[in-house]
C-alpha positions in Angstrom: 0.0 0.0 0.0 2.8 2.4 0.9 4.5 1.9 -2.5 1.3 2.7 -4.3 0.7 5.9 -2.3 4.3 7.0 -2.9 4.0 6.3 -6.7 0.8 8.2 -7.0 2.1 11.2 -4.9 5.2 11.4 -7.1 3.1 11.2 -10.2 0.9 14.0 -9.0 3.9 16.1 -8.4 5.0 16.0 -12.0 1.5 16.6 -13.4 1.6 20.1 -12.0 4.5 21.0 -14.3 2.9 22.3 -17.5 4.4 24.0 -20.6 1.9 25.1 -23.3 2.0 23.2 -26.5 3.2 24.6 -29.8 5.8 27.1 -28.5 8.9 27.9 -30.3 12.0 30.1 -29.9 11.8 32.8 -27.2 8.3 31.9 -26.2 9.5 28.3 -25.4 12.5 29.6 -23.5 10.2 32.0 -21.5 7.8 29.2 -20.7 10.6 26.9 -19.5 11.9 29.8 -17.3 8.4 30.1 -15.9 8.3 26.4 -14.7 11.8 26.5 -13.1 10.3 27.0 -9.7 7.9 24.2 -10.2 10.7 21.9 -11.3 12.7 22.9 -8.1 9.8 22.2 -5.8 9.1 18.9 -7.7 12.7 17.8 -7.0 12.5 18.8 -3.4 9.3 17.0 -2.8 10.4 13.9 -4.8 13.4 13.6 -2.5 11.3 14.2 0.6 8.7 11.5 -0.5 11.5 9.1 -1.3 13.1 9.6 2.1 9.7 9.1 3.8 9.2 5.9 1.8 12.6 4.5 2.9 12.1 5.6 6.5 8.6 4.1 6.5 10.0 0.7 5.3 12.7 0.8 8.0 10.3 1.6 10.8 7.8 -1.1 9.9 10.3 -3.9 8.9 10.8 -4.8 12.6 7.1 -4.4 13.6 6.1 -7.7 15.1 2.4 -6.7 15.2 0.2 -3.9 14.1 -2.3 -2.7 16.8 -5.0 0.0 16.4 -2.6 2.8 17.3 0.0 1.8 14.7 -2.7 1.2 12.1 -4.2 4.7 12.5 -0.7 6.4 12.6 0.1 4.6 9.4 -3.2 5.8 7.8 -2.4 9.4 8.9 1.2 9.1 7.6 0.0 7.8 4.2 -2.7 10.6 4.0 0.0 13.2 4.7 2.3 11.8 2.0 -0.6 11.7 -0.5 -1.2 15.4 0.4 2.4 16.5 -0.4 1.6 17.5 -4.0 -0.8 20.2 -2.8 1.6 22.1 -0.5 4.3 21.6 -3.2 2.2 23.5 -5.7 1.4 26.2 -3.1 5.1 26.5 -2.4 5.9 26.8 -6.1 3.3 29.5 -6.6 3.5 31.3 -3.3 7.1 30.6 -2.0 7.7 34.3 -1.3 4.6 34.6 0.9 4.2 33.0 4.4 1.5 30.6 3.1 3.8 28.7 0.7 6.6 27.7 3.1 4.3 27.6 6.1 1.9 25.1 4.6 4.8 23.0 3.2 6.6 23.0 6.6 3.4 22.1 8.4 2.6 19.1 6.2 6.2 17.7 6.0 6.8 18.3 9.7 3.6 16.6 10.7 4.3 13.6 8.5 7.8 13.3 10.0 6.2 13.6 13.5 3.7 10.8 12.8 6.5 8.6 11.4 8.4 9.2 14.6 5.4 8.2 16.6 5.1 5.0 14.5 8.8 4.3 15.3 8.1 4.8 19.0 5.1 2.4 18.9 7.1 -0.3 17.1 10.0 0.1 19.5 7.7 -0.2 22.5 6.0 -3.3 21.0 9.3 -5.0 20.4 10.4 -5.1 24.0 13.6 -4.0 25.7 15.9 -5.2 22.9 14.7 -2.5 20.5 16.3 1.0 21.1 14.3 4.1 21.1 14.1 5.9 17.7 16.4 9.0 17.3 15.1 12.5 18.1 12.8 13.6 15.2 15.0 16.5 14.0 13.2 16.8 10.6 9.8 17.2 12.3 11.1 19.9 14.6 12.9 21.8 11.8 9.9 21.8 9.5 7.4 22.6 12.2 9.5 25.5 13.5 9.8 26.8 9.9 6.0 27.4 10.0 6.7 30.2 12.5 9.7 31.5 10.7 7.7 31.7 7.4 5.3 34.2 9.1 8.2 36.7 9.3 10.7 35.6 6.5 9.3 33.1 4.0 12.7 32.4 2.3 14.4 32.0 5.6 11.9 29.3 6.4 12.8 27.5 3.2 16.5 27.8 3.9 16.0 26.6 7.4 15.0 23.2 6.1 18.6 22.4 5.3 19.2 22.3 9.0 17.3 19.0 9.1 20.1 17.2 7.4 23.0 17.8 10.0 20.6 17.7 12.9 19.2 14.3 11.8 22.7 13.0 11.4 23.5 14.1 14.9 20.3 12.6 16.3 21.1 9.2 14.6 24.6 9.3 16.0 23.4 10.0 19.5 20.8 7.3 19.3 23.5 4.9 18.1 25.7 5.7 21.0 22.8 5.3 23.4 22.0 1.9 21.9 25.6 0.7 22.1 25.9 1.9 25.7 22.8 0.1 26.8 23.9 -3.3 25.4 25.3 -5.8 27.9 
């Protein structure tokens, strides 16, 4: 099911990129210039969706069971992933206004937070041998960017890059905790 949602979400991303037919010369160059922002947001969201897809598989591969809480978290996560094409389009069209980065940050941050909750549920259900998931740095960065977007929309967009090093640090710290707790 996850693979299908991811495939459809990625397909919907690219359908928003449109160049009128029959253009030639400078009109074609101008039309391609006009869709540059859409291509950029497509690439951003394609990478985000791919990372969510991979993380989702990693979280659920060790799940020994799926209870009601995990089921509904999964449904919420998949709904948020399927929603990503909408804030991507809003970001492409309104990236200079608070709404574009704010909405994008809210959807991506919430999806990351729900995925983290799923990881916590799986870890708790797997007993003491399973370490706690790393701190949800991506969720925090994207959710904080919603507030930043209200004052400086482009600063909110640039703030998303902080999720990469913060996630690496969170994973390293979680790895150290896991090794330290082993007998």
